[in-house]
C-alpha positions as CSV (number, residue, x, y, z in Angstrom):
1,L,108.0,35.0,60.3
2,A,108.5,32.6,57.4
3,A,105.6,34.2,55.6
4,L,107.4,37.5,55.6
5,R,109.6,36.2,52.9
6,L,106.6,35.3,50.6
7,K,105.0,37.5,48.0
8,S,102.4,40.0,49.1
9,T,99.5,37.8,47.8
10,Y,100.6,34.9,49.9
11,K,101.3,37.1,52.9
12,I,97.7,38.3,52.9
13,A,96.4,34.7,52.5
14,V,98.5,33.4,55.4
15,A,97.3,36.4,57.6
16,V,93.7,35.8,56.7
17,L,94.0,32.1,57.4
18,S,95.7,32.7,60.7
19,L,93.0,35.2,61.7
20,L,90.2,32.8,60.8
21,L,91.8,29.9,62.7
22,T,92.4,32.0,65.8
23,T,88.9,33.4,65.7
24,S,87.4,30.0,65.2
25,V,89.4,28.4,68.1
26,Y,88.5,31.2,70.5
27,G,84.9,31.2,69.3
28,V,84.7,27.6,70.3
29,E,86.3,28.4,73.6
30,L,83.9,31.2,74.3
31,Y,80.9,28.9,73.4
32,L,82.1,26.1,75.7
33,N,83.0,28.5,78.5
34,A,79.5,30.2,78.3
35,A,77.7,26.8,78.1
36,E,79.7,25.6,81.2
37,H,78.7,28.7,83.2
38,A,75.1,28.7,82.0
39,R,74.6,25.1,83.0
40,F,73.9,24.6,86.8
41,R,76.4,22.1,88.3
42,P,75.3,21.1,91.8
43,D,78.8,19.9,92.7
44,K,80.3,23.2,91.8
45,A,77.6,25.0,93.7
46,L,78.4,23.0,96.8
47,L,82.1,23.8,96.5
48,A,81.5,27.5,95.9
49,L,79.2,28.2,98.8
50,E,81.8,28.4,101.5
51,G,81.6,32.0,102.8
52,E,79.1,33.2,100.2
53,S,76.2,35.5,101.1
54,K,72.9,34.2,102.3
55,E,71.3,35.4,99.0
56,V,73.7,33.4,96.8
57,K,73.1,30.3,98.9
58,Q,69.3,30.6,98.6
59,Q,69.5,31.1,94.9
60,A,71.7,28.0,94.5
61,A,69.1,26.0,96.5
62,R,66.2,27.3,94.3
63,I,68.0,26.3,91.1
64,A,69.0,22.9,92.6
65,K,65.3,22.1,93.2
66,Q,64.5,22.7,89.6
67,F,67.0,19.8,88.8
68,G,65.5,17.6,91.5
69,V,68.5,18.0,93.7
70,D,68.1,19.0,97.4
71,V,71.2,20.9,98.4
72,D,72.2,21.9,101.9
73,T,73.7,25.3,101.2
74,R,75.2,25.8,104.7
75,D,79.0,25.8,105.2
76,R,80.6,23.6,107.8
77,I,80.7,26.3,110.5
78,E,76.9,26.8,110.0
79,V,76.3,23.1,110.4
80,I,78.4,23.1,113.6
81,E,76.4,26.1,114.9
82,G,73.2,24.2,114.1
83,F,74.3,21.3,116.3
84,A,75.2,23.8,119.0
85,K,71.6,25.1,119.0
86,Q,70.5,21.6,119.7
87,G,72.9,21.3,122.6
88,I,75.2,19.0,120.7
89,E,79.0,19.8,120.6
90,A,80.2,19.3,117.1
91,V,83.7,19.6,115.6
92,P,85.0,19.8,112.0
93,Q,86.7,16.7,110.5
94,I,90.4,16.6,111.0
95,I,92.2,16.2,107.7
96,L,95.7,14.6,107.9
97,P,98.5,15.4,107.8
98,M,98.8,18.4,110.1
99,F,102.3,19.5,109.3
100,D,104.3,22.5,110.2
101,Q,107.1,23.5,107.8
102,Q,110.5,23.4,109.3
103,P,113.8,25.1,108.3
104,G,115.3,23.1,105.4
105,D,113.2,20.4,103.8
106,G,111.8,18.8,106.9
107,I,108.3,18.9,108.3
108,K,106.9,18.2,111.8
109,S,103.5,17.5,113.2
110,A,101.5,20.6,114.3
111,I,100.5,18.8,117.5
112,R,102.5,18.9,120.7
113,I,101.7,17.2,124.0
114,N,103.8,18.3,126.9
115,G,106.2,19.9,124.4
116,V,106.8,16.7,122.5
117,E,105.8,16.2,118.9
118,V,102.9,13.8,118.4
119,M,101.4,12.6,115.1
120,P,97.7,11.8,115.5
121,L,96.3,9.3,113.1
122,A,92.6,9.9,113.7
123,G,90.2,12.7,114.6
124,I,88.7,13.8,118.0
125,S,87.0,10.9,119.7
126,D,83.4,10.6,120.7
127,K,82.3,13.9,119.0
128,M,79.7,14.8,116.5
129,T,81.9,15.3,113.4
130,V,81.0,17.5,110.4
131,V,82.8,16.3,107.3
132,C,81.8,17.3,103.7
133,N,79.1,17.8,101.2
134,Q,79.5,16.6,97.6
135,N,76.2,14.9,97.0
136,G,73.8,17.5,98.4
137,E,73.9,16.6,102.1
138,Y,76.6,16.9,104.7
139,L,78.2,13.7,106.1
140,T,78.0,14.0,109.9
141,Y,78.7,11.2,112.4
142,R,79.7,10.6,116.0
143,S,83.3,9.4,116.0
144,D,84.2,6.3,117.9
145,E,86.4,6.0,121.0
146,R,89.6,6.3,118.9
147,G,88.4,9.1,116.6
148,F,87.5,6.9,113.6
149,H,84.3,6.5,111.6
150,N,82.7,3.4,113.2
151,P,79.5,2.6,115.1
152,K,79.7,3.0,118.8
153,G,81.1,-0.1,120.5
154,S,83.0,-1.4,117.5
155,W,86.2,-1.7,119.4
156,Q,84.6,-4.0,122.0
157,S,82.7,-6.2,119.6
158,G,84.8,-9.2,120.1
159,K,87.5,-10.7,117.9
160,L,88.2,-8.4,115.0
161,E,87.8,-10.1,111.6
162,I,88.7,-7.3,109.2
163,A,90.5,-4.0,109.5
164,A,90.1,-1.5,106.6
165,V,92.8,1.1,106.1
166,G,93.1,3.9,103.6
167,N,92.3,7.6,103.1
168,S,89.1,9.6,102.7
169,F,87.6,7.1,100.2
170,T,87.8,4.4,102.9
171,M,86.6,6.8,105.6
172,G,83.5,7.2,103.6
173,Y,83.7,10.8,102.5
174,C,80.4,12.6,101.6
175,V,78.0,9.7,101.7
176,P,75.7,8.7,104.6
177,S,77.5,6.6,107.2
178,D,75.6,3.4,106.4
179,K,76.3,3.8,102.6
180,N,80.2,3.8,102.4
181,Y,81.8,0.6,101.2
182,V,83.2,-0.4,104.6
183,A,79.7,0.0,106.2
184,L,78.2,-2.0,103.4
185,M,80.7,-4.8,103.9
186,R,79.8,-4.7,107.7
187,E,76.4,-6.2,106.7
188,R,78.3,-9.4,105.7
189,Y,81.2,-9.1,108.2
190,P,80.0,-7.5,111.4
191,N,83.4,-7.5,113.0
192,I,85.0,-5.0,110.6
193,L,86.7,-1.8,111.7
194,N,87.1,1.3,109.5
195,L,90.5,2.9,110.2
196,G,90.5,5.2,107.1
197,M,91.2,8.9,107.5
198,A,91.2,11.8,105.1
199,G,94.6,12.7,104.0
200,E,96.3,9.5,105.0
201,G,99.1,8.3,102.6
202,P,101.2,5.1,102.7
203,L,103.3,6.1,105.8
204,H,100.3,7.1,107.8
205,I,98.7,3.8,106.9
206,L,101.8,1.9,108.0
207,A,101.6,3.9,111.3
208,V,97.9,2.9,111.7
209,L,98.9,-0.7,111.3
210,K,101.4,-0.4,114.1
211,E,99.3,1.6,116.5
212,Y,95.8,0.2,116.1
213,V,95.8,-2.9,114.0
214,E,98.7,-5.0,115.4
215,P,97.2,-5.2,119.0
216,L,93.8,-6.4,117.5
217,R,95.3,-9.1,115.3
218,P,92.6,-9.2,112.6
219,K,92.4,-12.1,110.2
220,R,92.4,-9.8,107.2
221,V,93.6,-6.2,106.6
222,L,92.3,-4.4,103.5
223,W,94.6,-1.7,102.2
224,F,92.5,0.5,99.9
225,Y,94.8,2.3,97.5
226,F,93.4,5.3,95.6
227,E,95.3,6.0,92.4
228,G,94.5,9.7,92.4
229,N,96.6,10.8,95.3
230,N,98.2,8.0,97.4
231,L,101.7,8.4,95.8
232,G,101.3,12.2,96.0
233,E,100.5,12.1,99.7
234,L,103.7,10.2,100.2
235,Q,105.6,13.3,98.9
236,D,104.8,15.1,102.2
237,E,104.9,12.2,104.5
238,K,108.4,11.1,103.7
239,R,109.7,14.5,104.8
240,S,108.5,13.8,108.3
241,P,111.3,12.2,110.5
242,L,108.6,10.9,112.9
243,L,106.6,9.1,110.2
244,I,109.7,7.6,108.6
245,R,110.4,6.0,112.0
246,Y,107.5,3.7,111.4
247,L,109.7,1.8,109.0
248,E,111.8,0.8,112.0
249,E,111.0,-2.4,113.8
250,G,109.3,-1.7,117.2
251,F,108.7,2.1,116.9
252,S,105.4,3.3,118.3
253,Q,103.9,6.5,119.7
254,G,101.6,4.5,122.0
255,L,98.6,6.5,120.7
256,P,95.7,4.3,122.0
257,A,96.8,4.9,125.6
258,R,97.1,8.7,125.0
259,Q,93.6,9.3,123.6
260,S,92.5,11.9,126.2
261,D,95.7,14.0,125.7
262,I,95.3,13.7,121.9
263,D,91.7,14.9,122.0
264,Q,92.6,18.0,124.0
265,A,95.5,18.8,121.7
266,L,93.3,18.4,118.6
267,I,90.5,20.5,120.1
268,A,93.1,23.3,120.8
269,F,94.4,22.9,117.2
270,V,90.8,23.3,115.8
271,K,90.3,26.5,117.9
272,R,93.6,28.0,116.7
273,Q,92.7,27.3,113.1
274,R,89.2,28.8,113.5
275,A,90.8,31.9,115.1
276,K,93.0,32.3,112.1
277,E,90.0,32.1,109.7
278,V,88.2,34.8,111.8
279,N,91.2,37.1,111.9
280,Q,92.0,36.6,108.2
281,P,88.6,36.7,106.4
282,R,88.5,35.3,102.9
283,K,89.2,37.8,100.1
284,P,86.5,38.1,97.5
285,S,87.4,36.4,94.3
286,N,87.4,38.2,91.0
287,R,85.4,35.8,88.9
288,A,85.4,37.9,85.8
289,L,89.2,38.0,85.8
290,G,89.3,34.3,86.4
291,R,86.9,33.6,83.4
292,M,89.0,35.8,81.2
293,R,92.1,34.0,82.2
294,D,90.5,30.6,81.4
295,V,89.4,31.8,78.0
296,V,92.9,33.1,77.1
297,K,94.3,29.7,78.2
298,L,91.7,27.8,76.2
299,S,90.8,25.9,79.4
300,A,87.4,24.6,78.3
301,L,88.6,23.5,74.9
302,R,91.7,21.8,76.2
303,E,89.6,20.0,78.9
304,R,87.2,18.7,76.2
305,L,90.2,17.4,74.2
306,G,91.8,15.8,77.2
307,L,94.8,18.1,77.0
308,V,94.8,19.5,80.6
309,Y,97.7,17.6,82.0
310,G,101.3,18.5,82.2
311,R,104.3,17.2,84.1
312,S,105.0,19.6,86.9
313,G,108.0,19.2,89.2
314,E,105.7,17.6,91.8
315,D,104.4,15.1,89.2
316,I,108.0,14.2,88.2
317,E,108.9,13.6,91.9
318,T,105.7,11.6,92.5
319,A,106.6,9.2,89.6
320,S,110.3,9.1,90.6
321,E,112.0,5.8,91.2
322,A,113.0,6.9,94.7
323,N,109.3,7.6,95.6
324,L,108.1,4.3,94.1
325,S,110.9,2.4,95.8
326,L,109.9,3.9,99.2
327,F,106.3,2.9,98.5
328,R,107.4,-0.7,97.8
329,G,109.3,-0.7,101.1
330,I,106.3,0.5,103.0
331,L,104.1,-2.3,101.4
332,Q,106.7,-4.9,102.3
333,R,106.9,-3.7,105.9
334,A,103.0,-3.7,106.0
335,K,102.9,-7.3,104.8
336,Q,105.4,-8.4,107.4
337,R,103.6,-6.7,110.3
338,V,100.2,-8.1,109.4
339,G,101.7,-11.5,108.8
340,A,103.4,-11.5,112.2
341,C,100.0,-11.1,113.7
342,G,98.7,-14.1,111.9
343,G,96.7,-12.1,109.4
344,Q,96.6,-11.6,105.6
345,I,96.8,-8.2,103.9
346,Y,94.9,-7.5,100.7
347,F,95.6,-4.6,98.3
348,I,92.5,-3.0,96.8
349,Y,93.1,-0.7,93.8
350,L,90.6,2.2,93.4
351,P,90.4,4.2,90.2
352,G,89.9,8.0,90.0
353,W,87.6,10.3,88.1
354,E,90.3,11.5,85.7
355,R,90.7,8.1,84.2
356,Y,87.1,8.3,82.8
357,A,86.8,12.0,82.2
358,H,90.1,12.5,80.3
359,A,92.3,10.6,77.9
360,D,95.0,10.8,80.6
361,P,94.4,9.2,84.0
362,G,96.7,11.6,85.7
363,I,100.2,11.0,87.2
364,G,98.9,8.5,89.8
365,G,97.0,6.4,87.2
366,Q,100.1,6.4,85.0
367,Q,102.0,4.4,87.7
368,R,99.3,1.7,87.9
369,A,101.4,-1.0,86.1
370,Q,104.4,-0.4,88.4
371,V,102.3,-0.3,91.6
372,L,100.5,-3.5,90.7
373,N,103.9,-5.0,89.8
374,Y,105.1,-4.3,93.3
375,V,102.0,-5.9,94.8
376,E,102.4,-9.0,92.7
377,S,106.1,-9.3,93.5
378,L,105.4,-9.1,97.2
379,G,102.8,-11.9,97.0
380,I,100.0,-9.6,98.3
381,P,96.5,-10.6,97.0
382,L,95.1,-8.0,94.7
383,I,91.5,-6.9,94.4
384,D,91.4,-4.6,91.3
385,V,88.2,-2.6,91.2
386,L,89.1,-0.8,88.0
387,P,87.6,-3.5,85.6
388,A,84.2,-3.2,87.4
389,F,84.2,0.6,86.9
390,A,85.3,0.3,83.3
391,A,82.4,-2.3,82.6
392,Q,79.8,0.4,83.5
393,A,78.0,2.0,80.7
394,D,78.9,5.4,82.2
395,P,81.7,5.1,84.8
396,L,81.3,8.9,85.6
397,S,77.9,8.0,87.1
398,L,79.8,6.6,90.0
399,F,81.0,10.1,91.0
400,P,78.9,13.0,92.4
401,F,77.0,14.6,89.5
402,Q,79.6,13.0,87.2
403,R,82.2,15.5,88.5
404,P,85.5,15.2,90.5
405,G,85.0,13.9,94.0
406,H,84.6,10.8,96.1
407,Y,82.4,7.9,95.0
408,N,78.7,8.4,95.3
409,E,76.4,5.8,96.8
410,K,76.4,3.8,93.5
411,G,80.2,3.8,93.4
412,Q,80.5,2.8,97.0
413,R,78.1,-0.1,96.5
414,L,80.2,-1.3,93.5
415,V,83.4,-1.2,95.5
416,A,81.8,-3.2,98.4
417,D,80.4,-5.8,96.0
418,E,83.7,-6.3,94.2
419,V,85.7,-6.7,97.5
420,L,83.1,-9.0,99.0
421,K,83.1,-11.2,95.9
422,S,86.9,-11.6,96.2
423,L,86.9,-12.2,100.0
424,N,84.1,-14.8,99.7
425,T,86.2,-16.8,97.3
426,T,89.3,-16.7,99.5
427,R,87.8,-17.7,102.9
């Protein structure tokens, strides 16, 4: 608009320059976008195969072999059906939280037992469980007698030495059962219990401490905190009146004694969800339109320049003083409960993929200093895994195909080594 007041010669010069700049920028975007789609990404193939045709899956498998990657192209339902053909009953992994939206701003558990709201903290017990595939093969395991990811008999193995709590990273998402960092630590500490569950945030973890950890009175409790989503998970959790009650002294749902009823309720929940999927088939995606939208938004170029983050309303609330204050209160209560059982709680800080792939570590990573401040002020021993990740020549090699996801086997081993090193010096 300012150029409209210039002489004709200058107007033409500005117009030509603007056209050249725009053409150049979108030319680079088109090149990056085309290169991204032309290059086979095993991780993206795995994420995109849910509900795809048999031909598409077979094509992905053939291409994967050219890159030396064996990819199981089945979706979870097909894996479950495969177990059924072998006479094995399998179930999909329960991802917490299972909330139903309520009038107003509240949420409640989707599970009811005898008409009463119940918030399960684990999956279905003693069942072959089908989880996820980010590294080429599905993680499947038989859940323990409480619905967690532990070897059979772990709850009767004598005096518990260590209890590990956290979300899907602690549970051992998408790597073989003997390769997740809790399983690797079990080689040094046999009496360790993995109480991690996908989707668990700080309030769920506090509930796990009350329901499952307190009665076992372990010497050490390891709270694995993942910077990528733990504060974000708290956003939903704090809207649950039932979960908030775990901040009260003495509140409990008595979950261990209700395992049979919980299993039946969860199995019914899985069946309802499956029926919904069957009755509401997935709509085909318009990939061409999606690519065009990405080009217009300069998505590939902005990602290369580390300019993909904004501050949404959810981000602002996640980083709010009220949310961080609640988190500190949960940590304080957790320390009190573990201490009352004669144990010591440790806080393990886990870094996310965004920290190494972009200039901005994301909203969770931006709160690192404040989170660690809280840990120090409460006198909780800290095991910070971030420096060990940063010391790697290529930190992205610790993630599946260097893309977003849970740690691969190499990353899991690094976490286990760092935690063991710290525990061995504080015995």
